[in-house]
C-alpha positions as CSV (number, residue, x, y, z in Angstrom):
1,M,98.6,39.6,147.5
2,A,102.2,40.2,146.5
3,H,102.4,40.8,143.0
4,S,105.9,40.3,140.8
5,S,107.1,42.8,138.3
6,F,109.0,41.9,135.4
7,Q,110.1,43.5,132.2
8,S,108.8,41.4,128.8
9,P,111.9,40.2,126.6
10,I,111.9,41.9,123.4
11,S,110.6,40.4,120.1
12,K,112.9,38.5,118.4
13,K,111.4,39.0,115.3
14,L,113.3,36.6,113.6
15,E,113.8,33.7,115.5
16,G,114.4,30.7,113.7
17,K,115.2,32.7,110.1
18,V,118.3,32.5,108.2
19,A,119.2,35.5,106.3
20,I,121.9,35.9,103.7
21,I,123.2,39.9,103.5
22,I,125.3,40.5,100.7
23,G,127.6,43.3,101.3
24,G,127.2,42.9,104.9
25,A,130.8,43.9,105.8
26,S,129.6,47.7,106.5
27,G,127.2,50.7,106.2
28,I,123.6,49.3,106.1
29,G,124.3,46.1,105.7
30,A,126.4,45.7,109.2
31,A,124.4,47.5,110.9
32,T,121.8,45.1,109.2
33,A,123.5,41.9,110.5
34,R,123.5,43.3,114.0
35,L,119.8,43.9,114.0
36,F,119.4,40.0,112.5
37,V,121.3,39.1,115.1
38,Q,119.4,40.7,118.1
39,H,116.0,39.5,116.4
40,G,117.1,35.9,116.5
41,A,118.5,35.3,112.8
42,K,121.1,33.1,112.0
43,V,123.3,35.7,109.4
44,I,126.0,35.5,106.7
45,I,127.5,38.2,105.5
46,A,128.9,38.1,102.3
47,D,130.9,40.8,100.8
48,I,134.3,41.4,99.1
49,Q,135.4,43.7,102.5
50,D,137.0,40.4,103.9
51,D,138.9,41.7,106.8
52,L,136.3,44.1,108.1
53,G,133.5,41.0,107.3
54,K,135.8,38.9,109.5
55,S,136.2,41.5,112.3
56,L,132.6,42.3,112.3
57,V,131.5,38.6,112.9
58,K,133.6,38.6,115.9
59,D,132.2,41.8,117.2
60,I,128.8,40.6,116.9
61,G,128.4,36.5,118.2
62,T,129.4,33.3,117.5
63,E,129.6,31.0,114.4
64,Q,126.7,29.2,115.8
65,T,124.9,32.7,114.7
66,I,127.0,34.5,112.4
67,I,129.6,33.4,109.7
68,Y,131.3,36.0,107.0
69,A,131.7,34.5,103.3
70,H,133.4,35.9,100.6
71,C,131.6,37.1,97.6
72,N,131.4,39.2,94.4
73,V,127.9,39.7,93.5
74,S,129.6,40.2,89.9
75,I,130.8,36.8,90.0
76,E,127.4,34.7,89.7
77,S,129.0,31.6,91.0
78,D,130.1,33.5,94.0
79,V,126.6,34.1,94.8
80,K,125.8,30.4,94.1
81,N,128.5,29.4,96.4
82,V,126.9,31.3,99.0
83,V,123.7,30.7,98.9
84,D,124.4,26.6,98.7
85,A,126.6,27.0,101.8
86,T,124.2,28.7,103.6
87,V,121.6,25.8,102.7
88,A,124.4,23.7,103.6
89,K,125.1,24.8,106.7
90,F,122.3,26.1,108.6
91,G,119.6,24.2,106.3
92,K,117.5,26.6,104.5
93,L,117.3,30.3,103.7
94,D,113.9,32.3,104.6
95,I,115.9,36.0,103.8
96,M,118.2,37.1,100.8
97,C,119.6,41.1,101.1
98,S,120.5,42.1,98.0
99,N,122.7,45.3,99.8
100,A,126.1,45.2,97.8
101,G,126.3,48.4,95.6
102,V,128.7,51.2,93.8
103,L,128.5,54.7,93.2
104,G,130.9,55.0,90.2
105,K,132.7,58.0,88.8
106,P,130.8,61.0,90.3
107,I,130.2,62.0,86.8
108,T,126.9,64.0,86.4
109,S,127.3,64.6,82.9
110,I,126.5,62.0,79.8
111,L,129.3,63.6,77.9
112,E,131.9,61.9,80.4
113,V,130.1,58.4,80.5
114,D,132.0,55.7,78.6
115,H,130.9,52.0,79.0
116,D,133.9,51.0,81.3
117,I,132.2,53.5,84.0
118,I,128.9,51.8,83.1
119,K,129.3,48.3,82.8
120,S,131.3,48.9,86.3
121,V,128.4,50.1,87.8
122,F,125.5,48.0,86.4
123,D,127.7,44.7,87.1
124,V,127.2,44.9,90.5
125,N,124.2,47.3,91.1
126,V,121.8,45.2,88.5
127,V,123.5,42.2,87.2
128,G,124.5,41.4,90.9
129,A,120.6,42.0,91.5
130,F,119.5,39.5,89.3
131,F,121.8,37.1,90.4
132,C,120.8,37.2,94.1
133,A,117.2,37.1,93.1
134,K,118.4,34.0,90.7
135,H,120.0,31.6,93.5
136,A,117.5,32.8,96.5
137,A,114.8,31.8,94.4
138,R,116.2,28.5,93.1
139,V,116.0,27.7,96.7
140,M,113.4,29.6,98.6
141,I,110.6,27.9,95.4
142,P,110.9,24.3,97.2
143,Y,109.5,25.3,100.9
144,K,107.1,28.2,98.9
145,K,108.0,31.1,101.0
146,G,111.0,33.4,101.4
147,V,111.9,37.0,101.1
148,I,114.1,38.6,98.8
149,L,114.8,42.8,99.8
150,F,116.6,44.9,97.3
151,T,118.5,48.1,98.8
152,T,118.2,50.7,95.9
153,S,117.8,54.7,96.4
154,A,115.8,57.6,96.8
155,S,117.1,58.6,93.3
156,T,114.6,56.0,91.9
157,V,111.8,58.7,92.8
158,V,113.4,62.1,92.8
159,F,116.2,63.0,89.7
160,G,118.7,65.8,89.1
161,T,120.0,66.1,92.8
162,G,123.8,65.6,91.1
163,V,123.9,61.7,91.7
164,P,125.6,59.9,88.5
165,H,123.9,58.7,85.9
166,T,125.0,55.4,86.2
167,Y,124.1,55.2,89.8
168,V,120.5,55.9,89.2
169,S,119.7,53.8,86.0
170,S,121.1,51.2,87.7
171,K,119.0,51.4,90.9
172,S,115.6,52.5,88.6
173,A,116.7,49.1,86.9
174,V,116.5,46.9,89.9
175,L,113.5,48.3,91.1
176,G,112.2,47.7,88.1
177,F,112.7,44.2,88.0
178,S,112.3,43.8,91.5
179,T,108.6,44.7,90.6
180,N,108.5,42.2,87.9
181,V,110.1,38.8,89.6
182,G,108.2,39.2,92.7
183,V,105.0,39.0,90.3
184,E,106.3,35.8,89.0
185,L,107.7,34.5,92.9
186,G,104.1,35.3,94.5
187,K,102.9,32.6,93.2
188,Y,105.7,30.6,95.5
189,G,104.6,32.9,98.9
190,I,108.2,34.7,98.1
191,R,108.0,38.4,98.8
192,V,109.9,41.2,97.1
193,N,110.6,44.5,97.9
194,C,113.3,47.5,97.9
195,I,113.9,49.8,100.5
196,S,115.5,53.5,99.2
197,P,116.9,55.2,101.4
198,Y,117.7,58.8,101.0
199,C,121.8,60.1,101.6
200,V,123.2,57.8,104.4
201,S,127.1,59.0,105.1
202,T,127.8,55.4,104.7
203,P,131.1,54.6,103.3
204,L,130.0,54.1,100.0
205,V,128.8,58.3,100.0
206,V,131.7,59.5,102.0
207,N,134.0,57.7,99.9
208,G,132.3,58.1,96.9
209,F,131.9,62.2,96.8
210,G,135.2,62.3,98.6
211,I,133.1,64.2,101.5
212,E,134.2,63.8,105.2
213,K,131.0,62.2,107.2
214,Q,130.4,65.2,109.2
215,K,129.7,67.2,105.9
216,V,127.6,64.7,104.6
217,D,125.5,64.7,107.2
218,K,124.8,68.7,106.7
219,W,124.6,68.4,103.8
220,S,122.0,65.6,104.2
221,K,120.1,68.0,107.0
222,K,120.0,70.7,105.2
223,A,118.5,69.1,102.0
224,G,115.6,67.4,103.9
225,N,112.2,68.4,103.9
226,L,111.7,66.4,107.5
227,K,113.8,69.6,109.9
228,G,115.5,67.9,112.5
229,A,115.7,64.0,111.2
230,L,118.7,62.7,110.1
231,L,118.2,59.5,108.3
232,D,121.5,57.0,109.5
233,E,122.3,53.1,109.0
234,Q,120.5,51.8,111.8
235,D,117.0,53.8,110.5
236,V,117.8,51.5,107.1
237,A,118.3,48.2,109.3
238,N,114.8,48.6,111.4
239,A,113.0,49.5,107.9
240,M,114.7,45.7,106.6
241,L,113.8,44.5,109.5
242,Y,109.8,45.4,109.3
243,L,110.3,44.3,105.3
244,T,111.8,41.1,106.5
245,S,110.1,40.0,108.9
246,D,106.3,38.4,109.2
247,D,105.3,42.3,110.2
248,S,104.9,43.0,106.1
249,K,103.9,39.2,105.7
250,C,101.2,40.6,103.2
251,V,104.3,43.3,101.8
252,T,105.4,43.0,98.4
253,G,105.9,44.8,95.6
254,H,106.8,47.6,97.3
255,N,109.4,50.4,97.0
256,L,110.0,51.7,101.1
257,I,111.0,55.2,100.7
258,L,113.1,56.4,103.8
259,D,113.6,60.3,102.9
260,G,111.6,62.4,105.3
261,G,109.3,63.7,102.7
262,F,112.1,64.7,100.4
263,S,111.0,63.2,97.2
264,T,107.5,64.9,97.4
265,T,108.7,68.1,97.7
266,N,109.8,70.4,94.9
267,V,111.2,73.9,96.2
268,A,112.5,75.2,93.4
269,L,109.5,77.2,92.4
270,T,109.7,79.2,96.4
271,E,113.7,79.2,95.7
272,A,113.8,81.2,92.1
273,Y,110.6,83.7,93.9
274,K,113.0,84.2,97.0
275,K,115.8,85.2,94.3
276,L,114.0,86.9,92.1
277,F,111.9,89.1,94.0
278,P,114.3,89.2,97.8
279,S,112.2,91.0,100.5
280,N,112.5,94.7,100.8
281,D,112.3,94.3,105.0
């Protein structure tokens, strides 16, 4: 008896789902948009980078699978309009990825911080997160299901790494907010989580620190605890797929830290010992 052989198709973990990716035109957001479409989702990329966003949409799929919408996340009406347009076109919203963010000026001294610097970062990173959660919840609550995912940072759990105070404090604020709003929305079956990547050479990091991609990657690998592993946009997108799919149906109120153990290790004592007591060998 002859046996036929075939390769099983890849499981589409987001088949039938509708997702908005705020800040989806580049970096982590763009990688996530590609992956979500591959897994069967209909995706709305919302960003202020119109040319990049439109180009990405053409590259990924058709108007039946992915569209672009201009959205300044710090303006509530922009977020509301994107959510309303999504429901109008696709009938629902299952996933909100609040991924837009700014690093702000690379200032590490509190003496240099002023109101304008604080406001420019918090308007996008924190106020924008509130608007994303508010308008996602508005349309998810009647259906008693949905996922809201915030991109935060490993700087929510490890400090003194040279990252600007405004960025660190804004991402920590989002972490606290997400946990609190997740408690509220749990009774509606809505899951709320954060994903906190270690240093990834995205345009945000490259442009924010003024360091070319190759140097950022070298810096990241050198400082990382898990040697031989370099975190990239695809790794973060894979984790976002997990947190938005039914694979994580019981996960809420969680901060998934993607840092190769960086936040678990403090090498300061060992390094100080080496400097103070160099080997005589």
